[in-house]
N, CA, C and O atoms as a GROMACS GRO file, in nm:
protein
  412
    1UNK      N    1  -6.783  -6.056  -2.462
    1UNK     CA    2  -6.844  -5.973  -2.326
    1UNK      C    3  -6.886  -6.063  -2.255
    1UNK      O    4  -6.994  -6.116  -2.285
    2UNK      N    5  -6.809  -6.109  -2.136
    2UNK     CA    6  -6.878  -6.207  -2.036
    2UNK      C    7  -6.962  -6.251  -2.008
    2UNK      O    8  -7.028  -6.152  -1.977
    3UNK      N    9  -7.049  -6.371  -1.982
    3UNK     CA   10  -7.175  -6.402  -1.952
    3UNK      C   11  -7.206  -6.285  -1.818
    3UNK      O   12  -7.294  -6.210  -1.861
    4UNK      N   13  -7.182  -6.259  -1.734
    4UNK     CA   14  -7.232  -6.175  -1.579
    4UNK      C   15  -7.266  -6.056  -1.634
    4UNK      O   16  -7.338  -5.981  -1.570
    5UNK      N   17  -7.210  -6.011  -1.789
    5UNK     CA   18  -7.268  -5.819  -1.788
    5UNK      C   19  -7.303  -5.833  -1.949
    5UNK      O   20  -7.231  -5.885  -2.035
    6UNK      N   21  -7.461  -5.758  -1.972
    6UNK     CA   22  -7.485  -5.695  -2.073
    6UNK      C   23  -7.531  -5.612  -2.086
    6UNK      O   24  -7.602  -5.576  -1.991
    7UNK      N   25  -7.526  -5.533  -2.196
    7UNK     CA   26  -7.555  -5.418  -2.300
    7UNK      C   27  -7.690  -5.387  -2.248
    7UNK      O   28  -7.752  -5.485  -2.207
    8UNK      N   29  -7.743  -5.285  -2.241
    8UNK     CA   30  -7.884  -5.316  -2.311
    8UNK      C   31  -7.952  -5.257  -2.389
    8UNK      O   32  -8.013  -5.355  -2.430
    9UNK      N   33  -8.004  -5.152  -2.461
    9UNK     CA   34  -8.013  -5.152  -2.558
    9UNK      C   35  -7.952  -4.988  -2.553
    9UNK      O   36  -7.848  -4.950  -2.607
   10UNK      N   37  -8.080  -4.876  -2.446
   10UNK     CA   38  -7.987  -4.772  -2.342
   10UNK      C   39  -7.890  -4.713  -2.300
   10UNK      O   40  -7.859  -4.628  -2.217
   11UNK      N   41  -7.837  -4.792  -2.393
   11UNK     CA   42  -7.684  -4.833  -2.285
   11UNK      C   43  -7.599  -4.841  -2.165
   11UNK      O   44  -7.479  -4.828  -2.143
   12UNK      N   45  -7.737  -4.873  -2.072
   12UNK     CA   46  -7.684  -4.927  -1.966
   12UNK      C   47  -7.675  -5.064  -1.934
   12UNK      O   48  -7.739  -5.140  -2.007
   13UNK      N   49  -7.614  -5.111  -1.848
   13UNK     CA   50  -7.555  -5.246  -1.805
   13UNK      C   51  -7.562  -5.344  -1.718
   13UNK      O   52  -7.539  -5.307  -1.603
   14UNK      N   53  -7.587  -5.460  -1.731
   14UNK     CA   54  -7.683  -5.570  -1.620
   14UNK      C   55  -7.568  -5.671  -1.632
   14UNK      O   56  -7.511  -5.723  -1.729
   15UNK      N   57  -7.553  -5.682  -1.481
   15UNK     CA   58  -7.504  -5.730  -1.446
   15UNK      C   59  -7.582  -5.863  -1.380
   15UNK      O   60  -7.696  -5.838  -1.340
   16UNK      N   61  -7.556  -5.941  -1.371
   16UNK     CA   62  -7.523  -6.046  -1.344
   16UNK      C   63  -7.558  -6.163  -1.232
   16UNK      O   64  -7.536  -6.275  -1.279
   17UNK      N   65  -7.617  -6.164  -1.069
   17UNK     CA   66  -7.537  -6.203  -1.001
   17UNK      C   67  -7.562  -6.284  -0.965
   17UNK      O   68  -7.656  -6.321  -1.035
   18UNK      N   69  -7.534  -6.392  -0.857
   18UNK     CA   70  -7.516  -6.442  -0.725
   18UNK      C   71  -7.480  -6.448  -0.613
   18UNK      O   72  -7.368  -6.487  -0.581
   19UNK      N   73  -7.590  -6.399  -0.514
   19UNK     CA   74  -7.517  -6.324  -0.436
   19UNK      C   75  -7.556  -6.403  -0.316
   19UNK      O   76  -7.654  -6.476  -0.328
   20UNK      N   77  -7.475  -6.396  -0.169
   20UNK     CA   78  -7.464  -6.475  -0.098
   20UNK      C   79  -7.488  -6.437   0.039
   20UNK      O   80  -7.408  -6.480   0.123
   21UNK      N   81  -7.594  -6.358   0.080
   21UNK     CA   82  -7.597  -6.330   0.194
   21UNK      C   83  -7.528  -6.444   0.321
   21UNK      O   84  -7.492  -6.562   0.318
   22UNK      N   85  -7.535  -6.330   0.438
   22UNK     CA   86  -7.487  -6.334   0.611
   22UNK      C   87  -7.339  -6.368   0.558
   22UNK      O   88  -7.297  -6.472   0.608
   23UNK      N   89  -7.237  -6.294   0.456
   23UNK     CA   90  -7.128  -6.324   0.468
   23UNK      C   91  -7.035  -6.298   0.575
   23UNK      O   92  -7.082  -6.189   0.611
   24UNK      N   93  -6.954  -6.315   0.640
   24UNK     CA   94  -6.868  -6.311   0.730
   24UNK      C   95  -6.804  -6.088   0.724
   24UNK      O   96  -6.782  -6.009   0.816
   25UNK      N   97  -6.797  -6.074   0.595
   25UNK     CA   98  -6.770  -5.923   0.484
   25UNK      C   99  -6.801  -5.965   0.385
   25UNK      O  100  -6.791  -6.082   0.346
   26UNK      N  101  -6.872  -5.814   0.293
   26UNK     CA  102  -6.869  -5.783   0.226
   26UNK      C  103  -6.768  -5.812   0.028
   26UNK      O  104  -6.712  -5.717  -0.027
   27UNK      N  105  -6.770  -5.942  -0.030
   27UNK     CA  106  -6.663  -5.905  -0.083
   27UNK      C  107  -6.708  -5.955  -0.206
   27UNK      O  108  -6.807  -6.026  -0.188
   28UNK      N  109  -6.676  -5.947  -0.323
   28UNK     CA  110  -6.633  -6.017  -0.481
   28UNK      C  111  -6.569  -6.144  -0.419
   28UNK      O  112  -6.472  -6.144  -0.342
   29UNK      N  113  -6.675  -6.317  -0.489
   29UNK     CA  114  -6.591  -6.415  -0.394
   29UNK      C  115  -6.514  -6.478  -0.560
   29UNK      O  116  -6.430  -6.569  -0.565
   30UNK      N  117  -6.564  -6.410  -0.673
   30UNK     CA  118  -6.569  -6.500  -0.776
   30UNK      C  119  -6.656  -6.483  -0.866
   30UNK      O  120  -6.733  -6.387  -0.870
   31UNK      N  121  -6.650  -6.615  -0.980
   31UNK     CA  122  -6.758  -6.645  -1.031
   31UNK      C  123  -6.812  -6.794  -1.006
   31UNK      O  124  -6.740  -6.891  -0.980
   32UNK      N  125  -6.959  -6.796  -1.018
   32UNK     CA  126  -6.996  -6.932  -1.015
   32UNK      C  127  -7.172  -6.885  -1.114
   32UNK      O  128  -7.248  -6.788  -1.109
   33UNK      N  129  -7.169  -7.037  -1.208
   33UNK     CA  130  -7.268  -7.065  -1.345
   33UNK      C  131  -7.267  -6.928  -1.395
   33UNK      O  132  -7.372  -6.875  -1.358
   34UNK      N  133  -7.210  -6.863  -1.448
   34UNK     CA  134  -7.184  -6.795  -1.557
   34UNK      C  135  -7.244  -6.672  -1.439
   34UNK      O  136  -7.357  -6.659  -1.485
   35UNK      N  137  -7.239  -6.576  -1.321
   35UNK     CA  138  -7.255  -6.515  -1.271
   35UNK      C  139  -7.144  -6.457  -1.121
   35UNK      O  140  -7.075  -6.529  -1.049
   36UNK      N  141  -7.160  -6.328  -1.114
   36UNK     CA  142  -7.036  -6.267  -1.102
   36UNK      C  143  -7.069  -6.291  -0.905
   36UNK      O  144  -7.142  -6.205  -0.857
   37UNK      N  145  -7.033  -6.366  -0.839
   37UNK     CA  146  -7.015  -6.403  -0.696
   37UNK      C  147  -6.983  -6.274  -0.597
   37UNK      O  148  -6.869  -6.235  -0.571
   38UNK      N  149  -7.088  -6.224  -0.553
   38UNK     CA  150  -7.103  -6.179  -0.432
   38UNK      C  151  -7.128  -6.193  -0.312
   38UNK      O  152  -7.234  -6.250  -0.287
   39UNK      N  153  -7.042  -6.146  -0.196
   39UNK     CA  154  -7.128  -6.258  -0.048
   39UNK      C  155  -7.119  -6.089  -0.028
   39UNK      O  156  -7.036  -6.001  -0.050
   40UNK      N  157  -7.264  -6.101   0.029
   40UNK     CA  158  -7.273  -5.939   0.163
   40UNK      C  159  -7.332  -5.987   0.313
   40UNK      O  160  -7.398  -6.085   0.346
   41UNK      N  161  -7.272  -5.858   0.398
   41UNK     CA  162  -7.241  -5.984   0.478
   41UNK      C  163  -7.396  -5.907   0.568
   41UNK      O  164  -7.417  -5.954   0.680
   42UNK      N  165  -7.490  -5.800   0.520
   42UNK     CA  166  -7.657  -5.827   0.588
   42UNK      C  167  -7.737  -5.922   0.489
   42UNK      O  168  -7.739  -5.974   0.378
   43UNK      N  169  -7.813  -5.905   0.638
   43UNK     CA  170  -7.956  -6.059   0.645
   43UNK      C  171  -7.995  -6.041   0.475
   43UNK      O  172  -7.982  -5.954   0.388
   44UNK      N  173  -8.061  -6.214   0.489
   44UNK     CA  174  -8.168  -6.138   0.341
   44UNK      C  175  -8.314  -6.104   0.395
   44UNK      O  176  -8.414  -6.148   0.338
   45UNK      N  177  -8.320  -6.008   0.529
   45UNK     CA  178  -8.453  -5.940   0.528
   45UNK      C  179  -8.424  -5.820   0.509
   45UNK      O  180  -8.315  -5.763   0.505
   46UNK      N  181  -8.548  -5.776   0.495
   46UNK     CA  182  -8.639  -5.699   0.468
   46UNK      C  183  -8.557  -5.562   0.389
   46UNK      O  184  -8.562  -5.442   0.416
   47UNK      N  185  -8.470  -5.650   0.262
   47UNK     CA  186  -8.462  -5.541   0.108
   47UNK      C  187  -8.265  -5.539   0.197
   47UNK      O  188  -8.192  -5.463   0.132
   48UNK      N  189  -8.203  -5.596   0.301
   48UNK     CA  190  -8.110  -5.532   0.348
   48UNK      C  191  -8.009  -5.581   0.234
   48UNK      O  192  -7.934  -5.512   0.165
   49UNK      N  193  -8.026  -5.712   0.235
   49UNK     CA  194  -7.921  -5.756   0.143
   49UNK      C  195  -7.864  -5.662   0.008
   49UNK      O  196  -7.757  -5.602  -0.004
   50UNK      N  197  -7.977  -5.672  -0.084
   50UNK     CA  198  -8.037  -5.598  -0.188
   50UNK      C  199  -7.952  -5.431  -0.168
   50UNK      O  200  -7.899  -5.356  -0.250
   51UNK      N  201  -7.971  -5.422  -0.029
   51UNK     CA  202  -7.954  -5.244   0.001
   51UNK      C  203  -7.819  -5.264  -0.026
   51UNK      O  204  -7.788  -5.217  -0.135
   52UNK      N  205  -7.720  -5.322   0.039
   52UNK     CA  206  -7.582  -5.362   0.055
   52UNK      C  207  -7.514  -5.392  -0.067
   52UNK      O  208  -7.409  -5.330  -0.085
   53UNK      N  209  -7.550  -5.471  -0.153
   53UNK     CA  210  -7.521  -5.514  -0.318
   53UNK      C  211  -7.544  -5.354  -0.363
   53UNK      O  212  -7.431  -5.306  -0.368
   54UNK      N  213  -7.618  -5.276  -0.389
   54UNK     CA  214  -7.610  -5.148  -0.435
   54UNK      C  215  -7.465  -5.024  -0.391
   54UNK      O  216  -7.402  -4.931  -0.443
   55UNK      N  217  -7.472  -5.129  -0.212
   55UNK     CA  218  -7.408  -4.989  -0.196
   55UNK      C  219  -7.236  -5.053  -0.227
   55UNK      O  220  -7.127  -5.002  -0.254
   56UNK      N  221  -7.274  -5.152  -0.212
   56UNK     CA  222  -7.055  -5.217  -0.231
   56UNK      C  223  -7.086  -5.194  -0.409
   56UNK      O  224  -7.031  -5.111  -0.482
   57UNK      N  225  -7.174  -5.280  -0.442
   57UNK     CA  226  -7.066  -5.183  -0.620
   57UNK      C  227  -7.073  -5.096  -0.572
   57UNK      O  228  -6.998  -5.107  -0.475
   58UNK      N  229  -7.136  -4.961  -0.572
   58UNK     CA  230  -7.141  -4.799  -0.561
   58UNK      C  231  -6.955  -4.784  -0.549
   58UNK      O  232  -6.886  -4.718  -0.626
   59UNK      N  233  -6.917  -4.848  -0.458
   59UNK     CA  234  -6.835  -4.826  -0.354
   59UNK      C  235  -6.716  -4.861  -0.486
   59UNK      O  236  -6.653  -4.773  -0.545
   60UNK      N  237  -6.707  -4.969  -0.505
   60UNK     CA  238  -6.644  -5.090  -0.504
   60UNK      C  239  -6.622  -5.014  -0.719
   60UNK      O  240  -6.510  -5.010  -0.770
   61UNK      N  241  -6.740  -4.971  -0.793
   61UNK     CA  242  -6.737  -4.896  -0.940
   61UNK      C  243  -6.705  -4.740  -0.885
   61UNK      O  244  -6.644  -4.664  -0.961
   62UNK      N  245  -6.727  -4.714  -0.813
   62UNK     CA  246  -6.701  -4.562  -0.839
   62UNK      C  247  -6.766  -4.469  -0.852
   62UNK      O  248  -6.748  -4.349  -0.830
   63UNK      N  249  -6.936  -4.590  -0.930
   63UNK     CA  250  -7.018  -4.526  -0.951
   63UNK      C  251  -7.183  -4.455  -0.831
   63UNK      O  252  -7.255  -4.507  -0.746
   64UNK      N  253  -7.176  -4.360  -0.875
   64UNK     CA  254  -7.297  -4.298  -0.758
   64UNK      C  255  -7.432  -4.420  -0.720
   64UNK      O  256  -7.491  -4.507  -0.784
   65UNK      N  257  -7.434  -4.393  -0.652
   65UNK     CA  258  -7.567  -4.562  -0.649
   65UNK      C  259  -7.689  -4.520  -0.667
   65UNK      O  260  -7.766  -4.616  -0.667
   66UNK      N  261  -7.751  -4.403  -0.684
   66UNK     CA  262  -7.857  -4.379  -0.747
   66UNK      C  263  -7.846  -4.394  -0.978
   66UNK      O  264  -7.915  -4.364  -1.075
   67UNK      N  265  -7.755  -4.437  -0.958
   67UNK     CA  266  -7.678  -4.496  -1.081
   67UNK      C  267  -7.672  -4.618  -1.137
   67UNK      O  268  -7.619  -4.654  -1.242
   68UNK      N  269  -7.769  -4.715  -1.005
   68UNK     CA  270  -7.703  -4.872  -0.993
   68UNK      C  271  -7.846  -4.932  -0.940
   68UNK      O  272  -7.858  -4.924  -0.817
   69UNK      N  273  -7.899  -4.960  -0.973
   69UNK     CA  274  -8.074  -5.076  -0.938
   69UNK      C  275  -8.094  -5.135  -0.949
   69UNK      O  276  -8.073  -5.176  -1.063
   70UNK      N  277  -8.154  -5.215  -0.864
   70UNK     CA  278  -8.191  -5.422  -0.920
   70UNK      C  279  -8.288  -5.351  -0.987
   70UNK      O  280  -8.357  -5.254  -0.954
   71UNK      N  281  -8.279  -5.434  -1.114
   71UNK     CA  282  -8.376  -5.478  -1.214
   71UNK      C  283  -8.408  -5.605  -1.200
   71UNK      O  284  -8.484  -5.623  -1.295
   72UNK      N  285  -8.398  -5.725  -1.132
   72UNK     CA  286  -8.502  -5.798  -1.085
   72UNK      C  287  -8.412  -5.909  -1.019
   72UNK      O  288  -8.289  -5.898  -1.022
   73UNK      N  289  -8.487  -6.042  -0.947
   73UNK     CA  290  -8.451  -6.069  -0.878
   73UNK      C  291  -8.396  -6.073  -0.708
   73UNK      O  292  -8.300  -6.117  -0.645
   74UNK      N  293  -8.539  -5.987  -0.678
   74UNK     CA  294  -8.537  -5.884  -0.519
   74UNK      C  295  -8.588  -6.039  -0.396
   74UNK      O  296  -8.555  -6.020  -0.279
   75UNK      N  297  -8.639  -6.134  -0.416
   75UNK     CA  298  -8.660  -6.238  -0.353
   75UNK      C  299  -8.532  -6.320  -0.400
   75UNK      O  300  -8.461  -6.300  -0.301
   76UNK      N  301  -8.463  -6.392  -0.477
   76UNK     CA  302  -8.384  -6.427  -0.510
   76UNK      C  303  -8.206  -6.404  -0.454
   76UNK      O  304  -8.176  -6.298  -0.399
   77UNK      N  305  -8.087  -6.528  -0.478
   77UNK     CA  306  -7.920  -6.456  -0.491
   77UNK      C  307  -7.976  -6.428  -0.609
   77UNK      O  308  -7.997  -6.307  -0.607
   78UNK      N  309  -8.020  -6.483  -0.734
   78UNK     CA  310  -7.975  -6.447  -0.888
   78UNK      C  311  -7.989  -6.384  -0.852
   78UNK      O  312  -8.043  -6.389  -0.741
   79UNK      N  313  -7.945  -6.228  -0.925
   79UNK     CA  314  -7.934  -6.093  -0.923
   79UNK      C  315  -7.963  -6.031  -1.056
   79UNK      O  316  -7.876  -6.063  -1.136
   80UNK      N  317  -8.074  -5.936  -1.119
   80UNK     CA  318  -7.979  -5.878  -1.202
   80UNK      C  319  -7.943  -5.719  -1.165
   80UNK      O  320  -8.031  -5.642  -1.128
   81UNK      N  321  -7.838  -5.690  -1.176
   81UNK     CA  322  -7.871  -5.510  -1.171
   81UNK      C  323  -7.801  -5.453  -1.215
   81UNK      O  324  -7.680  -5.469  -1.202
   82UNK      N  325  -7.877  -5.338  -1.304
   82UNK     CA  326  -7.849  -5.231  -1.371
   82UNK      C  327  -7.762  -5.171  -1.355
   82UNK      O  328  -7.745  -5.170  -1.233
   83UNK      N  329  -7.643  -5.082  -1.429
   83UNK     CA  330  -7.589  -4.993  -1.392
   83UNK      C  331  -7.566  -4.908  -1.504
   83UNK      O  332  -7.540  -4.937  -1.621
   84UNK      N  333  -7.585  -4.770  -1.433
   84UNK     CA  334  -7.591  -4.694  -1.605
   84UNK      C  335  -7.499  -4.580  -1.528
   84UNK      O  336  -7.494  -4.489  -1.445
   85UNK      N  337  -7.401  -4.695  -1.664
   85UNK     CA  338  -7.258  -4.635  -1.672
   85UNK      C  339  -7.199  -4.696  -1.814
   85UNK      O  340  -7.283  -4.753  -1.883
   86UNK      N  341  -7.045  -4.690  -1.874
   86UNK     CA  342  -6.982  -4.738  -1.996
   86UNK      C  343  -6.942  -4.856  -2.003
   86UNK      O  344  -6.842  -4.881  -1.936
   87UNK      N  345  -6.996  -4.953  -2.074
   87UNK     CA  346  -6.984  -5.068  -1.995
   87UNK      C  347  -6.823  -5.116  -2.025
   87UNK      O  348  -6.779  -5.222  -1.981
   88UNK      N  349  -6.741  -5.021  -2.107
   88UNK     CA  350  -6.609  -5.110  -2.089
   88UNK      C  351  -6.528  -5.085  -1.971
   88UNK      O  352  -6.424  -5.140  -1.932
   89UNK      N  353  -6.631  -4.940  -1.896
   89UNK     CA  354  -6.534  -4.892  -1.725
   89UNK      C  355  -6.516  -4.992  -1.630
   89UNK      O  356  -6.430  -5.022  -1.548
   90UNK      N  357  -6.711  -5.066  -1.697
   90UNK     CA  358  -6.765  -5.128  -1.536
   90UNK      C  359  -6.685  -5.231  -1.561
   90UNK      O  360  -6.626  -5.289  -1.470
   91UNK      N  361  -6.666  -5.288  -1.765
   91UNK     CA  362  -6.524  -5.456  -1.740
   91UNK      C  363  -6.468  -5.387  -1.681
   91UNK      O  364  -6.539  -5.328  -1.599
   92UNK      N  365  -6.357  -5.360  -1.680
   92UNK     CA  366  -6.257  -5.369  -1.683
   92UNK      C  367  -6.222  -5.320  -1.554
   92UNK      O  368  -6.104  -5.322  -1.518
   93UNK      N  369  -6.320  -5.271  -1.472
   93UNK     CA  370  -6.304  -5.225  -1.308
   93UNK      C  371  -6.379  -5.404  -1.253
   93UNK      O  372  -6.334  -5.411  -1.139
   94UNK      N  373  -6.429  -5.485  -1.267
   94UNK     CA  374  -6.447  -5.607  -1.229
   94UNK      C  375  -6.389  -5.685  -1.260
   94UNK      O  376  -6.407  -5.790  -1.198
   95UNK      N  377  -6.278  -5.688  -1.379
   95UNK     CA  378  -6.144  -5.785  -1.432
   95UNK      C  379  -6.069  -5.763  -1.396
   95UNK      O  380  -5.982  -5.850  -1.395
   96UNK      N  381  -6.044  -5.653  -1.346
   96UNK     CA  382  -5.910  -5.582  -1.206
   96UNK      C  383  -5.928  -5.707  -1.093
   96UNK      O  384  -5.849  -5.799  -1.071
   97UNK      N  385  -6.056  -5.681  -1.031
   97UNK     CA  386  -6.097  -5.680  -0.970
   97UNK      C  387  -6.116  -5.911  -0.945
   97UNK      O  388  -6.110  -5.950  -0.828
   98UNK      N  389  -6.125  -5.963  -0.999
   98UNK     CA  390  -6.127  -6.096  -1.054
   98UNK      C  391  -6.038  -6.121  -1.061
   98UNK      O  392  -6.003  -6.230  -1.015
   99UNK      N  393  -5.924  -6.016  -1.139
   99UNK     CA  394  -5.796  -6.030  -1.193
   99UNK      C  395  -5.698  -6.089  -0.962
   99UNK      O  396  -5.643  -6.191  -0.921
  100UNK      N  397  -5.721  -6.004  -0.920
  100UNK     CA  398  -5.743  -6.075  -0.750
  100UNK      C  399  -5.773  -6.060  -0.670
  100UNK      O  400  -5.744  -5.984  -0.578
  101UNK      N  401  -5.875  -6.166  -0.695
  101UNK     CA  402  -5.908  -6.244  -0.646
  101UNK      C  403  -5.912  -6.415  -0.661
  101UNK      O  404  -5.924  -6.488  -0.563
  102UNK      N  405  -5.904  -6.448  -0.754
  102UNK     CA  406  -5.786  -6.539  -0.854
  102UNK      C  407  -5.677  -6.544  -0.804
  102UNK      O  408  -5.668  -6.644  -0.734
  103UNK      N  409  -5.539  -6.452  -0.805
  103UNK     CA  410  -5.483  -6.420  -0.775
  103UNK      C  411  -5.420  -6.492  -0.653
  103UNK      O  412  -5.323  -6.443  -0.596
   0.00000   0.00000   0.00000
C-alpha cells in the first residue's frame, strides 16, 4: 500500500494529500513527502479550496461527492480525505493518473 493511502477499519479509504491552492488549474501534480499532491484553482478562503478538493476528487475518481469528505486538515495544506469506496478501485485510478503525470 502506498504511503498516501490508508484503509480504515470500516472499509473506507483515507487519502493523504498535500494541497496547493490558487493554482492556474486543478490537477494532480504528483507525489510530495509521502502525500498525493493536488493543485487547486480555488483560493484558501472560506473553505473554497477544501470544497474544490472534494469536487475535483469526485470527478477524477468517479465517486459521488457525498462519499468524499475532509477528515482532517481544514486549515492546512496537508489534508486527509475520507473516501467511501473500495481501496483497490481508488488505488487503481490514482496509479493510472500518476503514471500519466510522470510520463
